C-alpha positions in Angstrom: -3.1 -7.5 15.8 0.3 -6.6 17.3 3.7 -7.3 15.8 4.3 -9.9 18.5 1.3 -11.9 17.4 2.7 -12.5 14.0 3.4 -16.2 13.7 3.3 -16.9 9.9 3.0 -15.1 6.5 -0.8 -15.1 6.6 -0.7 -13.0 9.8 1.3 -10.3 8.0 -1.5 -9.8 5.4 -3.7 -8.2 8.2 -1.1 -5.5 9.0 -0.3 -2.2 7.4 3.3 -2.3 8.4 5.7 -4.3 10.6 8.9 -2.7 11.8 10.1 -5.3 14.4 9.9 -9.0 14.6 11.3 -11.4 17.2 14.4 -13.2 15.8 12.7 -16.6 16.1 9.7 -15.3 14.2 12.0 -13.8 11.5 13.6 -17.2 11.0 10.3 -19.0 10.7 9.0 -16.4 8.3 12.1 -16.7 6.1 11.7 -20.5 5.9 8.0 -20.1 5.0 8.6 -17.4 2.5 11.4 -19.4 0.9 9.1 -22.3 0.4 6.3 -20.1 -0.9 8.5 -18.2 -3.3 9.9 -21.5 -4.8 6.4 -22.1 -6.4 6.6 -18.8 -8.4 8.3 -18.2 -11.7 8.9 -14.4 -11.3 8.2 -11.6 -8.9 7.0 -8.0 -8.5 8.1 -6.2 -5.4 6.6 -3.2 -3.7 8.5 -1.2 -1.1 6.9 1.5 1.0 9.6 3.5 2.7 10.3 7.0 4.2 12.9 7.7 1.5 14.1 6.5 -1.9 17.4 5.4 -0.4 15.7 3.2 2.2 13.5 1.6 -0.5 16.4 0.9 -2.8 18.4 -0.6 0.1 15.6 -2.9 1.0 15.2 -4.0 -2.6 18.9 -4.6 -3.1 19.0 -6.7 0.1 16.2 -8.8 -1.2 17.9 -9.2 -4.6 21.1 -10.3 -2.9 19.4 -12.8 -0.6 17.6 -14.4 -3.5 20.7 -14.2 -5.8 18.7 -12.2 -8.4 20.3 -10.0 -11.0 19.9 -6.4 -10.0 17.0 -4.6 -11.5 17.4 -1.3 -13.4 16.1 2.0 -11.9 14.2 3.7 -14.8 12.1 6.3 -13.0 12.5 8.1 -9.7 11.5 11.3 -8.0 13.7 14.4 -7.9 12.4 15.6 -4.5 12.7 13.8 -1.2 9.8 12.2 0.6 8.1 8.9 1.4 8.1 6.6 -1.5 6.5 3.6 -3.1 9.0 1.5 -5.1 7.6 -0.9 -7.7 10.0 -3.5 -9.1 9.1 -5.9 -11.9 11.5 -8.9 -12.2 10.0 -9.9 -15.6 10.6 -6.5 -17.1 13.8 -5.9 -15.1 12.8 -2.4 -14.0 12.3 -0.3 -10.9 10.0 2.7 -10.7 9.8 4.9 -7.6 7.3 7.6 -6.9 6.5 9.9 -4.0 3.6 8.5 -2.0 2.3 9.9 1.2 0.2 8.1 3.8 1.5 4.6 3.2 2.8 2.2 5.8 6.3 0.9 5.7 7.5 -2.5 4.5 8.2 -4.9 1.6 5.5 -6.6 -0.4 6.5 -9.5 -2.6 4.1 -10.9 -5.2 4.9 -14.3 -6.9 3.6 -14.9 -10.4 3.5 -17.9 -12.8 4.3 -18.0 -16.5 0.6 -18.9 -17.2 -2.8 -19.0 -15.6 -2.1 -22.3 -13.7 -0.1 -20.4 -11.0 -2.2 -17.8 -9.3 -0.4 -14.6 -8.1 0.2 -14.5 -4.4 1.4 -11.5 -2.3 3.4 -11.8 0.9 4.0 -9.1 3.5 4.5 -6.4 4.6 7.9 -7.5 5.8 10.2 -5.1 7.7 12.5 -3.0 5.5 15.5 -4.8 7.1 14.1 -8.3 6.7 16.7 -9.4 4.1 19.6 -7.5 5.6 
């Protein structure tokens, strides 16, 4: 599947990464994501990026777009390299580790406060999706 064949959130789940999306598709995905996220109580976010700075920038853009309180960075690598950022809205924390061989993008998982709302993951979305 090519990036140009992405039409909805379900199409993203088949991809390892998406760097570019047509503006019309981005707008449609934003609407669909907004509706899907409205059903969740809290979120975990995974960001796969070439650097810690890019991962944090992507997360901060997501936080701003959703009007969330900024999460606290509690663990990060000292050396440069490709990273995986894991943010937990319920715990309020961000942890970043060096991780080679990943794709690139943002994964958002919505969770409920009990077992009646199943966890759902959306993405990968481009790192600049919320910019």
